[in-house]
N, C-alpha and C positions, 0 to 999 in steps of 0.2 A: 463629788468634790468634798474633801475634808479640809478644814481650815485651822490655822493656828493663830491665836490672838495673843500678842504680847501686851500685857495690860499694866497700867498703874505707874508707869515711869516717865522719864523725860527722854526725848529723842533728838539725836544729832542729825540735823538736816544737811543736804549737800552743800549749802552755802556756809556751813560751819556755825550756824545758829542753833540754839537749843530751845525746844518747846515741849510743853507737856502734851503728850499724844500717845495713842496706842498704835500698834502695827498689826495688820492682818495679812497673813500669808496663805497662799494656796499650796497645800502639801503635795498635791498631785503634779503640778507644773513647776513647783519650787520657786514661784515668783511672788513678789510683794503685790498684794491686791489694793491696799489702801493704807494711808497714814493719817492719823488725826482722830476724829470721832467715828470709829469703825463699827460695823455690825459685829455681833457676838460670834466668836469662833467656836468650832466644835471642840477644840482643846485650847487651854490657856497656859501661859507662862508668866509668872508673877515678876514684874519689874519694879515693884514698890521700892522707893529709896534707891532706885538705880537709873543708870543712863544707858539707853539702847543705842548702840553704835554699829556702823558697818563692820562686818568681820574683817579683820586685818588680813592682808595678802602678802605672803613672803615670796617676793619675786625672784629670788635666787637662793637655792640651798642644795645640799646633798643630804637628804634626810636620814639615810641609813648610817651616815657618819656619826650619829649619836652614839654608836657603839664604840667610837674612838675618843669620846669626850675625856679630856684630861690625860690622854696617853702620852702626848708629846707637845710640850709647850715651850714658849720663849725662844723660838728659833726663826730665822728668816725663811721666807716662802720656799726658795729653791732647796735649801737643806732639809727643811721640814718635810717637804714632799718626798724627796728622793731617799732620805735616810730613815724616815719614820713611817709616813703614811702609805706610800706605794708598796713597801715590803709587806705591811700587814694586809692591805687590800688584795695583794697577790695571793693570799692564802684564805681569803674569805669564801665561804660556801654560800649557796643560795639561801639556806636557812638563816645564816648570819645576817645577810642583807634584809631578810624579812624581819628578823628580830630588831635590828637597828631602826628600820623604817617604822615599825609599830611603836617603838619607844619614842621616836621623834613625833609621831602623830599624836600620841597621848599628850606630850608636852605642848604641842600646838593647840590641840583642842582645849586644854586647860588654860591657855593664855590668850584665847579669843581669836586665834588664827583659823580662818575657814578655807583658805585657798593658798596654793604655793606652786612654784616652778622648781622642778627637780632634775638634776643631771647626775646620772650614776650608771651602774651596770646591773645585770640581773633585774632588769626593769619589770619583768613580769611579776616578780615578788613584790615590788613596790606598788604596782597596779592592784594586785590582790589586796594588799594591806589598805590602800586608799579606799577601795570599794567597800571593804568591811568597816572601816572607820567612819565613812560618810563624808569625807572632805572633798574638796574640788582641787584638781591638780593639772598642770601641764608638765609632761614628763618626756625624757629623752635619754638615749644611751650616750654617755660621754666617751667619744672615740679618741683614743690617744695612739698615734702611730710612730712617734719618735722611739728609736731603739728597736724597732721591729723590722723583720724582713718584709719583702713586698707582699707575700701571701698573707701574713698575719695582719699587716696594715690594712689591706683591702678587706679582709674578713671583719675587722673592727668597724670600718666605715659602712660596710654592707649591713652589719648588725644595726648600726644607727638608722639606716633607711628602713630596715625591716620593722624595727620597734616603732618608728614614727608612723608607719602605715598600719601596723597590726592593732595598736592600742588606741588609735584616735577614735573617740566616741565611746570608750569603755565606761563602765560604772554608770550606765544609764545616761551617758553624755557628760558626766561630771569630769571625765578625763579627756584632755586633749594632748597633743604631742608636738614636738619640734625635732628637727635634725640638729644634733648637738656635737659638732667637733669640739674637742676640749678647749683649744686656744690657738692663737696665731703662731705660737712657737712650738706646739706639740703635734701639729699636723702640717705636712708639706704643701707648698703652693700647687704642685702638680695634682695632688689629691683634692684640693679645693676645686681646681679647674674641672675635674671629672665629676665629683660628687655633688657640688653645689647645684649645677643645672639639673641633676636628677632629683634633688630635693624640691627644686622649683616645679618640676613636672609633677611631683607627688602632691604639691599644694600645701606643704607644711612650712612654717616659719623656721628660721635658723637662730640658734642661741649659742653664744660662744664667750669665753673669757677673753678680755682684751684690755691692754694698757694697765694691767694690775700693778706692775712694778717697773722701776727704771731698768732693771735687768732684763725685762721683756722688750722694752721699747728700743734700747740701744742696739741689740743685734739686728733687728729688722731695719732700722735706719742705716746701719753699717752695710748690710748685705744688699738692700734693695734701694737705698738712697731715697726713701720716702717714709713718712710717718706710718705707724701701724694701721690706723683706720683708712688711710689712703691705699695702703697695700691690700687691706681687706676688700675695699670697694673694687679695686682692680681685678680681684678674683671672684667677683660675683656676690660678695656678702654686702650687708647693709642695705636692705630694702624695707619697705613698709611691712610691719608685723615682725621683723627681726628684732632681736634685742641682745645687748652685750651686758656682761657682768663686770663690775668694778669701775672701769673707765677712770682710774685714779690719776693717770698722767695723760690727759688730753690737752692739746694746745687749742688755740682759738680756731684754727682751720678745721680741726677734727670735731670740735663742738658744732661748728656750722655744718659740717658734713652729716653729723647725726640729725640735726634739725632738718636739713634739706631732704634727707632720704626717709625721714619718718622712723628711723631706727630708735628703739627704746634703750634706756640705760638704767641699770640696776645698781644702786649705791649700797655698798656693804660696809658701813663705817666701822663697826666693831672689829671685824676680821682685818680690815685694812690697818687699823690702829695696832692690833695685837701682833701682826706680822711686820709692823713698821713699813708697810707698803706705801703709805702716803695718805693724803686727804684729797678726795675728788672735789673739783670746783663746781659744786652743785648749784650755787646761786647763779653762776655764769651760765650753766646749762639751762636752767629755768628761764633766765632772761633771754636766752637765744631761742627758746621755744622747743627745747628737747623734752620728750616725754620721759619722765624720771619716776622710777619706783624704788622701793627699798627692799633689801633682802638681808638675811642673817649670814649667808654662806653656811658652811657645815658647822656642826657643833664641835668639831675638832679644832676649829680656829676661831671660836667665838667667845664662850663655850656654851651658850644656850640658844634656844630658838624663840626667845621672847621678842616679838615685834614692838612691844612697848619700850624695851630697853633700846632697840635699834632706832626707834623713832626719836628718843631723847638724844642718842649719840649723833644722829643725823643733824638735829638742830644745833647741837653744841659745836661739832666740828665744822658745820657749815658757816657758823659765825667766825670761827678762827680762820678758815680758808679765805673768807671774804674780807677779814679785818673789819667786820661791821656787826655790831650786836643786834641789828635789826634784820640781818640776813637769815633765811630759812626760819622764819618765825613759827610759832606754835601751830597756827592753822595750816600753814604750808607743809610743815613736817608731818602732821597727821594725815593730810590729804595725800601726801606721797605714799604713806603706808597703807592707804585704802584705795582711793580712786586712781591714784597714780600707778600703783603696783598692779591693780586690776587692768588698767589700760595696757600696760606693758605685757601682761600675761594673756590678754585677750579674753578676760572674763567680764561679763555684764554684772559686775559686783562693785563693792567699794562705796556704795551710796545707798541711802534709805529713801527710795522713791518708788512710786507705782510702776510696775513692769520690770524692775530690776530683780536680780536673783535675791532670794530671801536668805542671804548669808549675813548673819547678825551675831552680836554678842551683847550681853547685858553686864555692865560694870557696876559693882556695889559702890555707892557714894557715901555710905554710912561708915566711913573710916576716918580715923584721926588725921592721916596724912593727906586726905582729900577734903579737909575742912579748913576754913570756910569756903563756900561756893562762889568766890568772886568771879572766876572764869573757868568753866569746866573744860574748855578746849585746852587751856593752859595746863590744867591738871592732867589731861590725857597724855600730854607730852612730857611734862616736867616732874610729875608726882606719881602717876599711876604705875602699876606693875601688872604682870600677868596674873598674879595671885589675887587681884581684885575682881577677876571675871567670875560672875555667878553662873551664867548660862551661855552656851554656845549653840548656834543654829546654822546649819548649812543646807541649802536647797529646800528650806522649809521643814527640815527634820531636826529635832532636838538631839544634839550629840552629847551635851552635858547639861544637867539640871542640878542646881544647888551644889555645884562643885563635884558632882558625881558623873564620871564619864560613863555613858550608857552603851556605847557601841563596841568598846574594847574592855577587856578585863585588865585594868591598869596594874594591879598587883602581879598578875601572871605575866604581863608584858615586861614589867621591870625585872622580875626574877629570871625570865628567859634571857633577857638581854645581858644581865650580869653574868650568867653562866656561859653564854656563847662568846661574849667578849673576852673572858678569861681564857677560854680554850683557843680562840683565834690568836691571842697574843702569845700563848705558849707555843703554838705552831710556828709563828713568825720568828720567834727568838730561839727556837731549838736548832 
């Protein structure tokens, strides 16, 4: 057994208190062995003047969309997807997906994110990138059947099942999977009726976009005379371990349905604001007992993958939605970005405790914007940024030390992404 000792700093405990302590991790099992006055480790990571925090978990994103960052902005979701995003994605090659994924992974490592949930295509490229980068992920193929003939639609859904079964347990267990039909409006009810039971038989959870915009809610109500999440439940969705993204326009009955079924909900506040989709009723969901996490969505609609930014946004818009400055307070917001997101994703992460995954980050406190240290949890939500992260650890392995990413060549990744993005845009626009 080799061990890693994180020494000399303060530690954020699961109850959101801070204490001076060291952390000892088993690098073979990837678990935290002890917190406090720990035995000396075989290797050390200096946390002097720092705060050791659980690695952030990005519970909904499309990591390879980092390749489209800044390509199309300031448009509503429907137009943005159909006029800009989908045409470019239609010409992406597997190597483009790999380049975009690696770019996003570097960004996440640098900003203290150790795990994420991803919906995209060419998932094998993303799996390989995650394996190399050292992060933890739940991945799936985003199946879209609208506008396709029957054969093409079935092929896309079959790919979703194949991916969910093939890659589960990859990267020494750091990768898990889900069946990921894109949304309630981009996959037909008959297709849900056939493929959802098959996903249940395969034993994988289901992840889907739902209630993101009023333009998605209205057609389902008009056609089926029920709310979207009621419609989803009627077609076998919404069970324990399943999770939806956005949930921006959920009424009281739908919130209760999420709570009663144990379905997780991923809040994406920055994307929802940028696309003018709305503000999810997060405090109401929490009050009802819904398991809530936070995600960035893709970098094309955010436009970054910093969970610190997302955490701040979640707290701010949560107060606006509730009309209450005490709603979604700082401890709640940071817990959503760590333990909450980990629970949605099915990771034993998001907390610094014996037996949990050794998925950690060390934040520099020796910064003007983090001084004075009245309340470090407040600073994590309202003042800190991804640029304050000094070290990142996942599964007991050091992925970044003193701001240097160790598992990927960050300069080469950035250069490759720039080149492949330009070529993809040229193909799409020619």
